[in-house]
Every structure is written in structure tokens, then in C-alpha cells.
N, C-alpha and C positions, 0 to 999 in steps of 0.2 A: 191524521188529526193534527191540527195546529197547536202550537205552544199555548196560545190563548185559551183554546178549548181544553187543553190538558190541565190548565191551572184554574179554570173557571170554578167558582164556588158550587158546592152541591149540598143539598139538604138530606142526603142519604146518610143516616147515622152509621151504616155499615162501612162506608168508605173512610179509610184512614188517610189523614192529610198531615203533611208536615207542618209543624208550628213554626212561624217566623222567629228567628233568633235575635233579631235587632240589628240595626245598621252598623254599629261598631263591631259586633262579632262577625257579621257578614264580611265586612271589609278586612278584618284582621285574619279571618280564615283564608281569604283569597290571597292577601299579602303573604301569609305564612306558607301557603302552597307554592307561590311564585318564588319565594326565596329559597325554599327547600330544593327547588329544581335547578337553581343556579349551579351548584357543584356538578350536576350532570350535564351542564351545557356550557362548560368553560370555554369551548371553542368560540362562543359568541362574545366572550369577555376579554380573553387574552389578546386577540389580534388588535383591537383598538388601542390597548395600553402599549403594546409592543410597537405599533406604528407611531404612536405619539412620542414615545421615548426615543425611538430611532430618529424622527425628524428633529426632535429637541436637541439631541447631541450633535447631529450632523449640521443643522442650521447654525448652531452656536459656533462650532469649528469652522464653518465655511464663511460666515458673514460677520463674525465678531470684529475682525480687524477693518473690514470695509466700512462698518457702521460707526467707527470711532470719530468719523468727521462730523457726526451729528452734534457733537459737543464734548467738552472735558467731562470725564467722570460718568459717561453714558454706560450704563450697566446692561449689556445685551443679554446676559443670562436671565436677569429679572424681566427684561422686555419680552423674551421668547417663552417664558414659562407659562403665562396665560394662554397663549396659542396652543401650546402642547396640551394643556388641560382641556381645552375646548375640543381639540382633535380627539382626545381620549374618551370624553363622556358624551359627545353628541352622537345621537343615533343609537346609543346602547339602551335597549329597553327589553321588556318581556313580550314585545309584539310578536316575534317569531314563535314564541311558545303559545301565544293566544291563537295564532293562525293555525297552529297544529290542533288546538282544541276545537277550532271550527271544522277542520278537516275530518277529525276522527269522531265527530259528533258529541264530544264532551260538553261543548258550549250549549248545544241544544238540550242536552239532558239537565244541564245547570239551569237553563231557563224554565224548565218544568218544575222547579222547586220555588218555594217562596222567597228565595234570595232577592235582595234589592238590586235592581239592574245597575244602579249607579255604583254599587259596591264592587261589581265585577271589574270595572275599569279603575276605580280608585284603589282597589286592592293591589292590582298590578302596578299602579303608579307609585304606591307607598314602597313597594319592592324596588322600583326604578330609582328612587331617591336613595335608598340604602346602597344600591349597587353603584351609583354614580359617585357617592361619597367615598366608597371603598376604592374606586378607580383613581381618585385623585391622590391617594396615599403614595404609590410608587413614584408618581411624577414629582410630587412635592419632596419625597426623599432624595431623588436625584438633584433636584434644584437646590436643596440645602447642601448636598455634598459638594456642589461646584460653587458654593458661596452665596447663594441667594438668601436674603434676610428680609423679614417684613418690618417696614417702618412703623406699622400700626400694631405690632405685637401680636399676641395670641388672639385677641379679639378680631383684629384684621384678618388673621389667618381663618378663623372661623367664618367671617363674613365672605371672604374669598371662596371657600368650599361651598358655602350656602348659595351664593350667586351662581357658581358653576353647576351645582346640583339642580337649581331651579331652571336654568337654561336647558339642561339635559332633559328635564321633565316637560318643559314647554315644547321642545322639538320632537319629543317622543309621541306627542299627540298625532303627528302625521303618520307615524308607523302604525299606530292602532287604527287609524281611519283606513289606511290601506288594507290592514289585516281583516277588519270587519267587512269592508266593502267587497274585496276580491276573494278572500280565502286563499290567496296565492303566496307561498312562501318566497318565491323569487322576487315578486313585486315588493314584498316587505323588506327583503335583505337589500334591495336596491334603493330603498328610501333614503339611506344614508347619502346617496349622491346628491340629494337636494341640498345638502349642506355645503357642498364644494364651492358653489358660486358665493355663498355667504362668506366662506373662509378666505377665499383668494381676492375677492374684490373688496379688500379692506386693509387695514394697516397690520396685517399678520406678521410681516417680516421686516418692515421698516417703519419708522414713525410716519404719521399722517402728513407731516410737513414736507416729507420727501416724496410723496406721491405726485404723479403728473396731473394735469388739469382735469381730464375726463375721469380718471380713476378716483381722484379726490372727490369729485362730484357724486360719483356712484357710491363711494364709501359713506358719504353723508347721509344716504338713504338706507344704509345697510345696518341692521340692528347689532351685528357682530362688532362693528366699530365702536359702539358705546359700551358694549359689555367689555371688550378688551381694554378700553381706556379706564374703565372703573377697576377692573382687576389689577392693572398696572399701577394704578394710583394707590391701591392698598399696599402694594409691595414696596413702592419707591418714593411716594409723595405724602403719605398720611391720609388722613380722613377728608377726602375731597367730596363733599355732600352733593355738589351739583353733578359730579360724574357718576356717583352712586345712584342719584335720582334718574338720570338718563338711562343708566343700564337697567334699573328696575322697570322703567316704562317700556324699554325695548322688549324685555322678557314678558311683560304683561300683554303687550300687543301680539307678540308671537304666540303666546299661550292661548290668548282669546281666539285666535284664528284656528289653531291646531285642535284645541279642545272642542270648539264648535263643530269641527269636522268629525272628530272621533265619536262624540256623543250622538251626532246625527247618524253616523254609520251604525252605532249600536241600536239606536231606535229602528233603523231600517232592518237590521238583522233580526231584532225581536218580532217585527211585523211579518218578515218572510217566514219566521218559524211556525 
């Protein structure tokens, strides 16, 4: 029996049916379950933060003196911290947990209830935002410990974290699309590899003015370039609204593509059920 048949309305008064709880409650229930599972799945959270901190510290130690030629007063610690943040939060999502729900049949059972289909993904994504915000904390602490300060103050710090979390969410859509389409944990875990071209074909390690001709051209089409420039402006330049606007647009374009893919995959999964 298909999912559609299982949830089809019936006029038989002897049949007990679950009553819809409402969109907000459905979403909060899924988000709560996803967040409660995080402590049991720390191996999916610690490695990205460890890798981000490792490269943050090593890159600063390796390249700080070399980059002083950029100009007097160039703060390489502040320049590198956004790169570390993006490395730490990109690709971290509850998609691996969702693919396990697909494999063990929990998702199919969930689809037999009156829960809103939209809430299934949105609940996981609410959890993703909370996890992404939490992952920025240890990187920011290390940044503060080595002397990084925000020219935009506390509000700039909050905007910095918000941009990083929204980017993380936008990229997470690819993981959910793969999870729902394939039901393959290995494919989901390898989705992070999609980020590496974005990370390295941009101004991750040196200012864009120092990139060679072809790489500078490629960086101009890379959304990470505009996100990095906006994050760095919050740390060292103040409120640069044009940079923040470009970063917001880059996140919006990425999210539009990834969310279209993951919600299309959800519709396909529902039809196959």
C-alpha cells in the first residue's frame, strides 16, 4: 500500500485517524527531535570544527609574515577567521540523520501521518541553524584569543554569525537533496566535497587583489568570494552595506538552487512512498 493510500480520507467511523497538530507544532517537533539527536552524533559535529581550527591556526602561523606585503596594518588573523568559520559550518547538517530515517523506514512511517511534508525538511533546517551558530563559538573564541576584534561591535558580531548560519543552511539543501534522492549515507557524507571548489577558487588565503588573472576571474563568479568579503568587512572595515548586500544575494542564489533540489527530492520521495 502506498503512502497516499495509507493517508487517504475514509468515511468509516470505526477508523481512528491522527489529528493534524498544525504547521508550527509539526516543525518544532521535527526540530526538537533533530536537536536531541545531536549529542548522540557528535562525530558529525566535532571534525568540521577541529579541521577549521587546525587550518585557522596553521594558516595564520604560516602565511602571516608573507602577507604583510599587502599593506601596513594588514590583520591576517581577522582576514583568516571568516575562512575558518565557513570551513567549520559548511556541509554540517542533519542530512546524514535524515538518510538513516530513509533507510530504516522511519520517514515512510512519518509520511503516513498527517504531518506537513514541508515541516519535515524545515524542522531539520531549524536544527541546522542552531548547530551552525553553536559551531561558530569555538572559532570565534580562538579568534578573540589571538587578538581579533570587531569594528562593528556586538551587532556586527551577530550579523557575522547570522550570515555564516544562513550560508550553512543554504548549502545544506544539497545534502538533503542527495539524502532524499539516493538514501545513501556515503553519498550524503561526500556532499561536503562540493564545497572545496567554492573554498579554494576564491580569496580564502590572500586578498583578491593578489590573485592571478584567471583565478581572479573565477573568484568573481564564486559566491564564497562575496560572502568572505562581507564577513571580513564586519570585522575590519565597519558596516559596508554594498558588501553585505552582495553576500546576501549570493546566499539567496545558492539557497534558491539547493532548496529547489531538496524539496523536489522530497516530493519524489513522497510519490515513491
